[in-house]
KEKE-693933 format. One record per residue: x, y, z of N, C-alpha, C in turn; residue in one letter. Coordinates in Angstrom, 3 decimals, padded with zeros to 6 digits. Each point is the difference from the previous one (the first is absolute). Example, Ala and Ser with C-alpha at 12.3 -4.5 7.8 and 13.67 -1.06 7.14 Angstrom:
// residues 2
nu;nv;nw;cau;cav;caw;cu;cv;cw;type
013.190;-005.690;007.800;-000.890;001.190;000.000;000.900;001.200;000.000;A
-000.350;001.050;-000.720;000.820;001.190;000.060;-000.770;001.090;000.730;S
//
This chain:
// residues 276
nu;nv;nw;cau;cav;caw;cu;cv;cw;type
-030.791;003.755;003.872;001.305;000.009;-000.643;000.785;-001.249;000.385;M
000.836;-000.445;-000.923;000.905;-001.097;000.301;001.252;000.570;000.644;N
000.054;000.016;001.328;001.148;000.576;000.689;000.343;-000.846;001.197;A
001.291;-000.124;000.261;000.454;-000.714;001.172;-000.192;000.885;001.225;E
-000.121;-000.575;001.216;-000.074;000.828;001.188;001.209;000.910;000.091;P
-000.215;001.215;000.552;001.066;000.987;000.045;001.195;-000.504;000.789;A
-000.221;-000.848;001.012;001.104;-000.464;000.832;000.925;-000.946;-000.761;E
-000.513;-000.691;-001.015;000.798;-000.964;-000.748;-000.240;000.205;-001.490;H
000.402;001.151;-000.542;-000.232;000.240;-001.423;000.845;-000.921;-000.858;P
-000.535;-000.340;-001.162;000.767;-000.836;-000.908;001.181;000.794;-000.541;Q
001.110;-000.643;-000.353;001.123;000.739;-000.581;-000.423;000.680;-001.295;P
000.532;001.174;-000.237;-000.269;000.685;-001.248;000.691;-000.730;-001.149;L
-000.673;-000.094;-001.126;000.574;-000.639;-001.172;000.990;000.942;-000.661;T
001.268;-000.401;-000.064;001.038;000.792;-000.649;000.023;-000.365;-001.484;V
-000.224;000.989;-000.853;-000.032;-000.212;-001.445;001.383;000.118;-000.631;L
000.843;000.866;000.564;001.337;000.223;-000.541;000.812;000.769;001.022;W
001.306;-000.234;000.036;000.833;000.706;000.972;001.448;000.022;-000.468;R
000.660;001.138;000.196;001.452;000.056;-000.067;000.456;000.819;001.202;D
001.233;000.487;-000.004;000.493;000.713;001.180;-000.507;001.437;000.081;E
-000.769;000.439;-001.033;-000.443;001.386;-000.047;-001.509;000.167;000.205;H
-000.787;-000.963;-000.426;-001.450;000.127;000.096;-000.642;-001.371;000.099;L
-001.255;-000.006;000.420;-000.771;-001.232;000.106;-001.410;000.283;-000.495;V
-000.549;-000.929;-000.781;-001.384;000.079;-000.452;-000.785;-001.104;000.700;A
-001.125;000.354;000.585;-000.805;-000.957;000.752;-001.445;000.072;-000.462;V
-000.756;-001.016;000.393;-001.447;-000.012;-000.221;-000.654;000.584;001.246;Y
-000.643;001.156;-000.158;-000.711;000.609;001.122;-001.406;-000.594;000.089;K
-000.342;-000.596;001.145;-001.363;-000.531;000.145;-001.022;001.127;000.195;P
-001.214;-000.228;-000.428;-001.085;000.929;000.299;-000.214;000.047;001.513;A
-000.334;001.172;000.508;-000.247;000.160;001.426;001.226;000.408;000.786;G
001.164;000.032;-000.638;001.238;000.421;000.654;000.305;001.445;-000.378;W
000.484;000.777;000.966;000.543;001.319;-000.281;001.466;-000.131;-000.388;L
000.481;000.927;-000.805;001.420;-000.011;-000.338;000.834;000.335;001.224;V
-000.438;000.983;000.792;000.709;000.384;001.225;-001.008;000.555;000.996;H
000.419;000.192;001.209;-000.875;000.502;001.041;-000.489;001.402;-000.345;R
-001.244;000.284;000.360;-000.580;001.313;-000.216;-001.069;000.258;001.039;T
-000.083;001.253;000.420;-001.032;000.372;000.957;-001.392;-000.021;-000.585;G
-000.110;-000.077;-001.336;-001.309;-000.031;-000.641;-000.702;-001.336;000.198;L
000.742;-001.038;000.385;-000.576;-001.329;000.228;000.714;-000.603;001.202;D
-000.248;000.615;001.163;000.758;-000.365;001.195;-000.294;-001.410;000.482;A
-001.121;-000.586;-000.403;-000.356;-001.326;000.478;000.620;-001.134;-000.794;G
000.636;000.301;-001.133;000.582;-001.067;-000.826;001.294;-000.523;000.626;E
000.234;-001.294;-000.170;001.181;-000.645;000.594;000.916;-000.637;-001.032;T
-000.380;000.054;-001.287;000.795;-000.654;-001.042;000.629;001.062;-000.892;R
001.332;000.040;-000.007;000.739;001.009;-000.737;001.098;-000.682;-000.808;F
000.025;000.263;-001.295;000.995;-000.640;-000.852;001.407;000.389;000.437;V
000.216;001.257;000.286;001.350;000.469;000.319;000.576;-000.731;001.208;M
-000.778;-000.091;001.070;000.502;-000.656;001.209;000.142;-001.513;-000.198;Q
-000.995;-000.613;-000.666;000.056;-001.452;-000.210;001.175;-000.377;-000.892;A
000.247;000.795;-001.041;001.093;-000.308;-000.910;001.351;000.216;000.683;L
000.097;001.038;000.825;001.236;000.227;000.764;000.318;-001.208;000.861;R
-000.999;-000.511;000.695;000.233;-001.171;000.852;000.303;-001.241;-000.830;D
-000.676;-000.129;-001.144;000.173;-001.182;-000.841;001.389;-000.042;-000.631;Q
000.517;001.160;-000.437;001.300;000.057;-000.661;001.145;000.222;000.979;L
-000.335;000.477;001.194;001.039;000.276;000.978;000.801;001.246;-000.309;G
-000.604;000.965;-000.685;000.670;001.259;-000.298;-001.030;001.091;-000.220;Q
000.452;001.223;000.068;-000.904;001.133;-000.180;-000.448;000.084;-001.453;H
-001.236;000.442;-000.212;-000.522;000.221;-001.344;-000.567;001.416;-000.082;V
-000.035;000.550;-001.222;-000.396;001.385;-000.217;-001.181;000.042;-000.979;F
-001.130;000.543;000.392;-001.116;000.115;-000.943;000.295;001.053;-001.061;P
-000.361;-000.288;-001.253;000.223;000.942;-001.101;-001.282;000.298;-000.775;V
-001.047;-000.780;000.217;-001.324;000.282;-000.552;-000.991;-000.724;000.883;H
-001.279;000.114;-000.295;-000.988;-000.606;000.875;-001.123;-000.619;-000.826;R
-000.690;-000.928;000.621;-001.257;-000.532;-000.496;-001.043;000.205;001.093;L
-001.231;000.261;-000.388;-001.070;000.148;000.978;-000.134;-001.272;000.836;D
-000.546;000.155;001.174;-000.181;-001.134;000.905;-000.745;-001.146;-000.675;K
-001.040;000.314;-000.749;-000.806;-001.048;-000.616;000.571;-000.585;-001.274;G
001.052;000.609;-000.541;000.587;-000.451;-001.261;001.078;-001.044;000.255;T
000.004;-001.041;-000.793;001.035;-001.027;000.099;000.869;000.036;-001.244;C
001.181;-000.613;000.084;000.840;-000.117;-001.174;001.417;000.471;000.235;G
000.671;000.434;-001.081;001.435;000.270;000.007;000.319;001.280;000.766;V
000.915;-000.120;000.953;000.493;001.141;000.770;001.517;-000.103;000.074;L
000.682;001.124;-000.210;001.462;000.034;000.028;000.465;000.815;001.194;V
001.064;-000.472;000.653;000.651;000.756;001.065;001.507;-000.017;-000.223;M
000.648;001.091;000.402;001.449;000.101;-000.104;000.652;-000.639;001.219;A
001.262;-000.406;-000.169;000.725;-000.642;001.089;001.117;000.865;000.569;L
000.188;001.195;-000.563;000.924;000.962;000.609;-000.402;001.396;-000.478;H
000.518;001.016;000.640;-000.472;001.364;-000.225;000.308;000.507;-001.406;S
001.139;-000.377;-000.568;000.322;000.450;-001.358;-001.004;-000.557;-001.002;E
-000.326;-001.276;000.124;-001.006;-000.601;-000.880;-001.361;000.640;000.226;A
-000.322;000.334;001.257;-001.286;000.624;000.302;-000.130;001.346;-000.702;A
001.070;000.790;000.011;-000.047;001.308;-000.675;-000.210;-000.171;-001.503;R
000.739;-000.925;-000.604;-000.114;-000.195;-001.447;-001.374;-000.530;-000.397;A
-000.514;-000.958;000.756;-001.320;-000.549;-000.320;-001.085;001.042;000.218;L
000.083;000.752;001.085;-000.994;001.046;000.263;-000.013;001.024;-001.130;S
001.172;000.356;-000.492;000.074;000.956;-001.106;-000.643;-000.566;-001.264;Q
000.157;-001.300;-000.241;-000.632;-000.613;-001.169;-001.517;000.071;000.092;S
-000.538;-000.275;001.183;-001.455;000.088;000.169;-000.471;001.441;-000.121;F
000.730;000.931;000.605;-000.408;001.407;-000.054;000.046;000.543;-001.422;E
000.965;-000.467;-000.799;000.134;000.457;-001.383;-000.851;-000.822;-000.967;A
-000.788;-000.935;000.508;-000.862;-000.871;-000.811;000.823;-000.847;-000.966;H
001.197;-000.375;000.417;000.841;-000.902;-000.806;-000.236;-001.444;000.448;R
-001.246;-000.371;000.063;-000.406;-001.358;000.350;-001.162;-000.384;-000.891;T
-000.245;-001.289;-000.121;-001.167;-000.488;-000.749;-000.799;-000.900;000.931;R
-001.204;000.455;000.355;-000.852;-000.718;000.950;-001.230;-000.533;-000.728;K
-000.334;-001.248;000.282;-001.106;-000.678;-000.682;-000.890;-000.658;001.054;H
-001.271;000.380;000.005;-000.953;-000.481;000.994;-001.156;-000.723;-000.687;Y
-000.671;-000.861;000.777;-001.290;-000.570;-000.387;-001.041;000.439;001.006;L
-001.215;000.234;-000.487;-001.100;000.398;000.883;-001.292;-000.613;-000.503;A
-000.879;-000.320;000.929;-001.353;-000.446;-000.329;-000.939;001.142;000.365;V
-000.774;000.473;-000.986;-000.783;001.217;000.188;-001.475;-000.247;-000.280;V
-000.807;000.904;000.515;-001.451;-000.067;-000.205;-000.352;000.343;-001.447;R
-000.945;-000.747;-000.570;-000.507;000.312;-001.331;000.938;-000.435;-001.107;G
-000.307;000.435;-001.187;000.814;-000.309;-001.170;000.784;001.246;-000.381;W
001.272;-000.033;000.270;000.872;001.140;-000.267;000.269;000.127;-001.498;A
000.502;001.168;-000.405;000.424;000.201;-001.385;001.117;-000.980;-000.338;S
000.049;-000.386;-001.274;001.016;-000.977;-000.391;001.402;000.576;000.116;Q
000.171;001.280;-000.319;001.303;000.652;000.135;-000.233;001.475;000.248;A
000.653;000.545;001.009;-000.218;001.406;000.340;001.220;000.540;000.725;I
000.323;001.258;-000.288;001.059;000.722;000.691;-000.673;001.037;000.897;E
000.375;000.044;001.260;-000.565;000.969;000.936;001.083;001.002;000.364;V
-000.222;001.241;-000.377;000.894;001.108;000.342;-000.808;000.938;000.896;D
-000.031;-000.333;001.277;-000.883;000.683;000.952;000.798;000.337;001.252;H
000.281;001.283;000.195;000.807;000.437;001.138;-000.709;-000.299;001.311;A
000.795;-000.270;001.033;-000.549;-000.391;001.289;000.574;000.883;001.104;L
-000.841;000.320;000.955;000.439;000.682;001.211;000.250;-001.061;001.064;R
001.087;000.097;000.773;000.216;-001.002;001.057;-001.222;-000.174;000.884;P
-000.269;-001.256;000.410;-001.206;-000.308;000.765;-000.167;000.880;001.228;D
001.107;000.261;000.711;-000.078;000.723;001.250;000.281;001.490;-000.151;D
000.037;000.507;-001.254;000.296;001.402;-000.242;-001.259;000.847;000.118;A
000.121;001.275;000.366;-001.176;000.887;000.051;-000.559;000.230;-001.395;P
-001.265;000.418;-000.086;-000.637;000.157;-001.317;000.703;000.981;-000.926;P
000.737;000.960;000.554;000.660;000.989;-000.840;001.443;-000.387;-000.351;D
000.423;-001.198;000.373;001.348;-000.456;-000.328;000.119;-000.243;-001.499;A
001.169;000.225;-000.573;000.159;-000.227;-001.446;-000.112;-001.485;-000.344;P
-000.529;-000.263;-001.185;-000.100;-001.381;-000.466;001.343;-000.417;-000.598;V
000.189;-001.318;-000.112;001.230;-000.558;-000.540;-000.313;-000.803;-001.254;Q
000.873;000.101;-000.979;-000.164;-000.768;-001.232;-000.112;-001.485;000.319;E
-000.923;-000.689;-000.661;-000.172;-001.438;000.203;-000.482;-000.616;-001.307;A
000.669;-001.062;-000.417;-000.313;-000.629;-001.282;000.039;-001.513;000.152;H
-001.039;-000.675;-000.495;-000.066;-001.467;000.031;-000.571;-000.494;-001.319;T
000.561;-001.069;-000.502;-000.534;-000.663;-001.197;-000.667;-001.301;000.430;R
-001.205;-000.238;-000.499;-000.764;-001.192;000.347;-000.328;-000.811;-001.258;F
-000.041;-001.318;000.184;-000.440;-000.910;-001.056;-000.870;-001.080;000.632;E
-001.146;-000.230;-000.582;-000.888;-001.056;000.492;000.430;-001.337;-000.569;R
000.082;-001.000;000.892;000.401;-001.346;-000.408;-001.178;-000.944;-000.157;L
-001.029;000.151;000.832;-001.120;-000.942;-000.018;-001.187;000.625;000.727;A
-001.174;-000.547;-000.264;-001.221;000.415;000.682;-000.689;-001.221;000.580;T
-000.802;000.245;001.014;-000.746;-001.072;000.671;-001.382;000.523;000.330;L
-001.010;-000.803;-000.250;-001.379;000.371;000.327;-000.689;-001.182;000.662;A
-000.615;000.240;001.142;-000.777;-001.026;000.685;-001.480;000.315;-000.166;L
-000.813;-000.975;-000.398;-001.426;000.247;-000.207;-000.697;000.294;001.325;P
-001.186;000.598;-000.056;-000.722;000.303;001.240;-000.362;-001.267;000.768;P
-000.013;000.116;001.311;-000.371;-001.108;000.864;-001.463;000.164;000.419;E
-000.779;-001.062;-000.012;-001.420;000.111;000.362;-000.187;000.639;001.379;P
-000.773;001.069;000.022;-000.335;000.644;001.267;001.103;000.850;000.594;G
001.110;000.188;-000.725;001.104;000.795;000.544;000.415;001.047;-001.028;R
000.213;001.239;000.423;000.381;001.052;-000.945;001.426;-000.201;-000.486;P
000.326;000.518;-001.191;001.376;-000.076;-000.496;000.906;000.943;000.783;P
001.291;-000.061;-000.285;000.944;000.873;000.698;-000.292;001.463;-000.273;A
-000.384;000.323;-001.234;-000.347;001.365;-000.384;-001.395;-000.037;-000.601;D
-000.988;000.624;000.649;-001.385;-000.111;-000.480;-000.237;000.613;-001.369;P
000.964;000.730;-000.543;-000.174;000.587;-001.338;000.101;-001.049;-001.103;R
000.566;-001.173;000.345;000.225;-001.025;-001.015;-000.565;-001.326;000.485;Y
-000.598;-000.785;-000.896;-000.559;-001.294;000.428;001.071;-000.993;000.425;P
001.161;000.030;-000.665;001.095;-000.893;000.361;001.011;000.768;000.843;A
000.731;-000.720;000.819;001.062;000.603;000.815;001.310;-000.163;-000.756;S
000.693;001.130;-000.238;001.083;000.005;-000.971;001.321;000.446;000.635;R
001.072;-000.616;-000.484;001.356;000.345;000.401;000.876;000.114;-001.242;L
001.102;000.728;000.157;001.051;000.007;-001.016;001.334;-000.280;000.679;S
000.834;-000.752;-000.696;001.388;-000.171;000.404;000.825;000.943;-000.864;L
000.686;000.942;000.640;000.762;000.994;-000.743;001.454;-000.031;000.461;V
000.877;000.419;-000.898;001.381;000.218;000.393;000.280;001.494;-000.086;Q
000.918;000.465;000.837;000.281;001.423;000.118;001.495;000.233;-000.007;A
000.388;001.081;-000.676;001.397;000.426;-000.025;000.049;001.465;000.444;W
000.224;000.279;001.275;000.119;001.393;000.433;001.387;000.542;-000.334;P
000.046;001.162;-000.638;001.295;000.611;-000.303;000.386;001.036;001.047;S
-000.919;000.346;000.885;000.301;000.816;001.171;-000.361;-000.816;001.231;T
000.395;000.462;001.169;-000.166;-000.812;001.207;-000.737;000.710;001.113;G
-001.170;000.545;-000.285;-000.772;000.684;001.035;-000.689;-001.024;000.907;R
-000.247;000.403;001.232;-000.634;-000.906;000.965;-001.403;-000.373;-000.465;R
-000.288;-001.295;000.007;-001.303;-000.523;-000.428;-000.297;000.350;-001.457;H
001.037;000.211;-000.818;-000.230;000.484;-001.368;-000.882;-000.933;-000.807;Q
000.319;-001.285;-000.049;-000.800;-000.932;-000.797;-001.421;-000.068;000.538;I
-000.140;-000.071;001.306;-001.329;-000.071;000.610;-000.817;001.245;-000.325;R
000.617;001.164;000.073;-000.728;001.249;-000.250;-000.294;000.198;-001.484;R
000.901;-000.417;-000.859;-000.269;000.122;-001.432;-001.118;-000.946;-000.430;H
-000.043;-001.187;000.573;-001.102;-000.916;-000.340;-001.324;000.516;000.546;L
000.015;000.616;001.160;-001.218;000.648;000.497;-000.415;001.120;-000.947;K
000.968;000.764;-000.494;-000.273;001.083;-000.953;-000.688;-000.531;-001.254;H
000.333;-001.243;-000.380;-000.625;-000.633;-001.161;-001.325;-000.675;000.331;L
-000.434;000.080;001.274;-001.227;-000.664;000.478;000.138;-001.513;-000.012;A
001.220;-000.491;000.139;000.267;-001.436;000.100;000.904;-000.253;001.207;H
-000.488;000.257;001.219;000.860;-000.184;001.180;000.398;-001.459;000.181;P
001.135;-000.182;000.653;000.509;-001.341;000.252;-000.901;-000.707;001.009;I
-000.301;-001.252;-000.266;-000.790;-000.790;000.944;000.785;-000.137;001.309;I
-000.685;000.261;001.102;000.624;-000.070;001.313;000.631;001.296;000.451;G
-000.080;001.066;-000.804;000.562;001.293;000.391;-001.010;000.715;000.893;D
000.262;-000.036;001.304;-000.935;000.589;000.964;000.011;001.511;-000.046;A
001.072;000.601;-000.492;000.115;001.457;-000.031;-000.610;000.589;-001.256;T
000.258;-000.604;-001.143;-000.410;000.585;-001.276;-001.103;-000.797;-000.708;H
-000.437;-001.098;000.579;-001.047;-000.809;-000.607;-001.327;000.128;000.728;G
-000.890;-000.935;-000.259;-001.340;-000.010;000.593;-000.125;-001.197;000.937;K
-000.365;000.264;001.271;-000.104;-001.058;000.990;-000.926;-001.133;-000.388;G
-001.244;000.274;-000.456;-000.894;-001.106;-000.378;000.552;-000.863;-001.129;P
000.635;000.636;-000.998;000.590;-000.764;-001.102;001.148;-000.854;000.505;V
000.849;000.572;000.848;001.132;-000.755;000.553;-000.481;-001.209;000.798;N
-001.026;000.208;000.806;-000.517;-001.113;000.822;-000.638;-001.070;-000.879;R
-000.702;000.399;-001.044;-000.634;-000.962;-000.909;001.055;-000.913;-000.613;W
001.089;000.595;-000.506;001.029;-000.808;-000.642;000.813;-000.783;001.016;W
000.216;000.558;001.188;000.737;-000.740;001.032;-000.732;-001.281;000.368;A
-001.323;000.065;000.040;-000.791;-001.194;000.328;000.169;-001.071;-001.068;E
000.050;000.405;-001.255;000.071;-000.986;-001.081;001.427;-000.465;-000.298;R
000.958;000.875;000.256;001.397;-000.390;-000.226;000.624;-000.639;001.225;L
-000.681;000.101;001.145;000.493;-000.625;001.219;001.082;000.775;000.706;G
000.259;001.253;-000.424;001.054;000.814;000.597;-000.425;001.455;000.043;L
000.273;000.651;001.120;-000.141;001.443;000.099;001.407;000.581;-000.066;Q
000.368;000.543;-001.158;001.352;000.493;-000.187;000.031;000.983;-001.158;R
001.086;000.752;-000.092;000.225;000.903;-001.115;000.608;-000.804;-001.145;L
-000.664;000.003;-001.146;000.481;-000.790;-001.139;000.908;000.862;-000.880;W
001.183;000.316;000.562;001.035;000.746;-000.715;001.321;-000.700;000.256;L
000.734;-000.290;-001.077;001.195;-000.838;000.096;001.142;000.632;-000.782;H
001.147;000.185;000.658;001.214;000.498;-000.658;000.699;-001.185;-000.652;A
-000.213;-000.177;-001.296;000.420;-001.221;-000.685;001.467;000.008;-000.390;A
000.490;001.113;-000.548;001.400;000.074;-000.403;000.536;001.385;000.303;T
001.307;000.070;000.148;000.691;001.269;000.223;001.352;-000.068;-000.685;L
000.275;000.960;-000.876;001.298;000.128;-000.663;000.680;001.248;000.530;D
001.250;-000.139;000.427;000.745;001.132;000.546;001.462;-000.090;-000.438;I
000.693;001.143;-000.087;001.442;-000.059;-000.251;000.731;-000.371;001.287;P
001.003;-000.855;-000.135;000.777;-000.385;001.178;000.648;001.244;000.606;H
-000.021;000.131;001.325;000.475;001.240;000.626;001.479;000.285;-000.216;P
000.810;-001.003;-000.312;001.428;000.244;-000.236;000.369;-000.124;-001.472;L
-000.403;-001.088;-000.648;000.420;-000.220;-001.387;-000.887;000.715;-001.006;S
-001.242;000.297;000.365;-000.934;000.587;-000.948;-000.676;-001.015;-000.900;G
000.405;-001.244;000.068;-000.625;-001.056;-000.809;-001.458;-000.175;000.420;E
-000.872;-000.177;-001.003;-001.411;-000.157;000.317;-000.266;-001.385;000.575;W
-000.751;-000.023;001.093;-000.422;-001.228;000.653;-001.510;-000.111;-000.106;L
-000.505;-001.197;-000.178;-001.438;-000.240;-000.107;-000.412;-001.027;001.042;S
-000.923;000.378;000.867;-000.477;-000.878;001.062;-001.471;-000.327;-000.237;F
-000.365;-001.261;000.227;-001.371;-000.459;-000.200;-000.515;-000.647;001.278;S
-001.261;000.253;000.298;-000.627;-000.607;001.175;-000.226;-001.495;-000.179;S
000.009;-000.468;-001.253;-000.305;-001.399;-000.298;-001.419;-000.218;-000.480;G
-000.800;001.079;-000.069;-001.385;-000.160;-000.451;-000.087;-000.080;-001.521;L
000.692;000.890;-000.698;-000.065;000.033;-001.453;001.037;-000.885;-000.653;L
001.104;-000.217;000.701;001.056;-000.865;-000.530;000.706;-000.642;001.177;Q
000.538;-001.187;-000.177;000.648;-000.681;001.124;001.175;000.805;000.529;P
000.107;000.052;001.320;001.138;000.645;000.619;001.126;-000.989;000.205;G
001.102;000.465;000.602;001.112;-000.917;000.267;-000.402;-001.069;000.983;P
000.663;-001.139;-000.072;-000.327;-001.103;000.888;000.179;000.362;001.463;G
-000.856;-000.484;000.841;000.080;000.250;001.429;-000.548;-001.199;000.740;T
000.554;-000.251;001.163;-000.483;-001.113;000.802;-001.265;000.369;000.756;E
-000.310;001.287;000.055;-001.193;000.430;000.710;-001.240;-000.261;-000.854;Q
-001.124;-000.325;000.636;-001.241;-000.156;-000.767;-000.452;001.341;-000.539;P
-000.851;000.009;-001.047;-000.491;001.276;-000.537;-000.727;000.793;001.078;P
000.160;001.311;000.023;-000.741;000.814;000.972;-001.503;-000.213;-000.160;P
-000.750;000.015;001.104;-001.450;-000.201;-000.109;-000.677;000.972;-000.954;P
000.464;001.250;-000.050;-000.593;000.971;-000.923;000.113;-000.463;-001.443;D
001.140;-000.582;-000.327;000.217;-000.458;-001.362;-000.976;-001.121;-000.345;L
-000.264;-000.881;000.958;-000.974;-001.068;-000.221;-001.402;000.569;-000.172;L
-000.328;001.059;000.776;-001.304;000.650;-000.151;-000.162;000.565;-001.413;D
001.030;000.676;-000.478;-000.071;000.594;-001.334;-000.069;-001.067;-001.091;W
000.762;-001.062;000.159;-000.048;-001.072;-000.998;-001.388;-000.636;-000.043;R
-000.596;-000.194;001.168;-001.344;-000.585;000.051;-001.014;000.922;-000.662;A
000.101;001.303;000.259;-000.945;000.933;-000.608;000.143;000.016;-001.518;L
001.227;-000.004;-000.490;000.213;000.049;-001.454;-000.486;-001.276;-000.691;R
-000.152;-001.090;000.759;-000.476;-001.250;-000.576;-001.521;-000.141;000.051;Q
-000.702;001.041;000.469;-001.464;-000.062;000.046;-000.534;-000.251;-001.411;H
-000.889;-000.958;-000.174;-000.434;-000.365;-001.358;-000.799;001.080;-000.724;P
-000.479;001.026;000.717;-000.822;001.016;-000.645;000.814;001.090;-000.702;A
001.319;000.016;000.174;000.794;001.029;-000.677;-000.061;-000.184;-001.512;W
-000.135;001.124;-000.707;000.060;000.017;-001.456;001.181;000.871;-000.397;Q
001.022;-000.614;-000.609;001.214;000.727;-000.327;-000.239;000.963;-001.158;A
000.651;001.165;000.066;-000.050;000.977;-001.079;001.083;-000.288;-001.020;D
-000.217;000.498;-001.207;001.086;000.046;-000.976;000.989;001.069;000.464;A
001.254;-000.060;-000.458;000.965;001.036;000.399;-000.539;001.395;-000.268;P
000.178;000.877;000.980;-000.560;001.345;-000.111;000.862;000.887;-000.892;A
-000.625;000.911;-000.750;000.784;000.952;-000.803;000.561;001.082;000.896;P
001.327;000.116;000.037;000.632;000.941;000.920;000.732;001.126;-000.714;L
-000.162;000.134;-001.317;000.658;001.087;-000.702;-000.720;001.310;000.309;S
000.668;001.157;-000.132;-000.646;001.283;000.301;-001.240;000.249;-000.849;P
-000.077;-000.597;-001.189;-001.140;000.258;-000.869;-001.247;-000.776;000.424;D
000.155;-001.057;000.770;-001.138;-000.857;000.333;-000.281;-000.082;001.489;T
000.889;000.520;000.827;-000.173;-000.099;001.453;-000.643;001.285;000.517;C
-001.123;-000.138;000.659;-000.698;001.152;000.558;000.823;000.632;001.123;E
-000.058;001.320;000.108;000.651;000.723;001.083;-001.056;000.688;000.843;T
000.123;-000.137;001.300;-000.957;000.621;000.938;000.742;000.920;000.961;R
-000.492;001.204;000.147;000.601;000.944;000.940;-000.903;000.209;001.193;T
//
């Protein structure tokens, strides 16, 4: 991973800020806040941002440790309550990019309820819905004397997909893509170790290829819609800081000459497949 030593982490890239909230670029490998589930980690967005801004910050949503991209935090308790309510009521628009195994469907809606990862088997499932669209495919020919990433196919194949989750269950995008048999490359929990290692060797990185590209939310006080971008799909606001290393990794991957772009996917209810 491209990460600075824990003792001297690079400053977090601030995408937008007012007196009520701040949007930042969360690097891959960082936790949003301290947790006993990963006691050995030393990089936390909440603590680093507090020190960087010189004021307390309030988490209102989360990104997985391996996911990079847009993360929002509140700057006072009233804003935290309003933003948390927006996320809980699904009054947000979240847009992700993922690189997945195989050739995914061009357009598909997944309506597949999920049980929390740490819940007992008899716990009730929760509604979960994600819309996916394939943007491009990539195939690498077989290498002499070396097996492909997936022995079922002569070529090693990837898809670049975008995802719009309308609910916010833990690991929702990762679990829905596993449900479709197209796990995210680098997903150690829901993917296949040999496939992940094969692609890590060729891409030069062992990482989760999931990116929070944009986030639209209502302002916690005015209600006006705000749109934040990581800078991957569209330029972000000017900053004196260099682009985060994760962003450079994603830009390099998207420039691989083997990608074949898809035509725009049909997303109307009559043409988009639904999977439960």
